[in-house]
N, C-alpha and C positions, 0 to 999 in steps of 0.2 A: 200657807194659803189653802183655802177651801176650794175644791173642785167638784163639778158635777160630771160623773163619768159612769161607764158601764162596769159591772162586776159580773163575771161569768158564773153561770150555774149550769144545771142540767147534766147530761151524761155524755160519754164519748160519742161523737158524731151526731149529737142531738143538743145543740147549744141553746141556752136560755140566758138572757141577760137582765139583771136588775139595774135600774137607773138609780144611782145612789149619790148622796152628798158625802164627801169624805175629805179628810186631810190629805194633801198632796203627797205627804211622806209615807203614808201607809201603803201596804201591798194592794194589788188590784182586787183581790178577793178577800182582803182582810177586813179590819174593823171599819165601820162607816158611821156617820152621824144620823142619817135618815134615808130611808128608801122612799123615792118619790114616783116610781113607776117601773115598768118592765118593757122589754122588747123580746119578741119571739120570732126570730128570722125564718123559722120553718113552719109557721102557722098555716093551716089550711084556710080556704075561703070562708068557712063558717066560724073560725076562731078569731079572737081579737089578737092582733099582732103587736100593737103598741098602745100603751096607756101611760100618760104623764099627768100628774096632779098639777095643773096649771097655777093654782094659787100658791102652792109650795115652791114651784119653779120661780115664779116672779118674786116671792119673798127672798129666796136664796140669792138670786141675781141682784136684788136690791141691796143686800148686805155685803156684796162684793164677791160672791162665788163666781169662778170662771167655768165655762163649759168646755168639754173636750170637743174636737172637731166632729167626731162621730155623733155625739149627743146633739150638736148643732144641726147636723144633717137630719136626725130623727125628729127634732122639734119642727124643722121646716116641713117634713113629711106630714106630721100631725096637723100643722096649720093648713096645708094644701088640702088634706082630707076633709077638714072641718069647713073649708070655704066652698 
């Protein structure tokens, strides 16, 4: 199964997450199919904290990819910010 989930990057105590499309069987930070965005939980007010390519997200959901609960929450945040 294909999932849309977070892959952790950054340094110790400075997390940075890529939003990736990956096979469910791969490791969290392992191989992925496509990177569709990022999430920076410690971004300052002047920096962008979340970016998601909506066209790629709708494509992957259309072909059956499941989103993780955390990615669902981030998608809702982006939708509220845009509205």
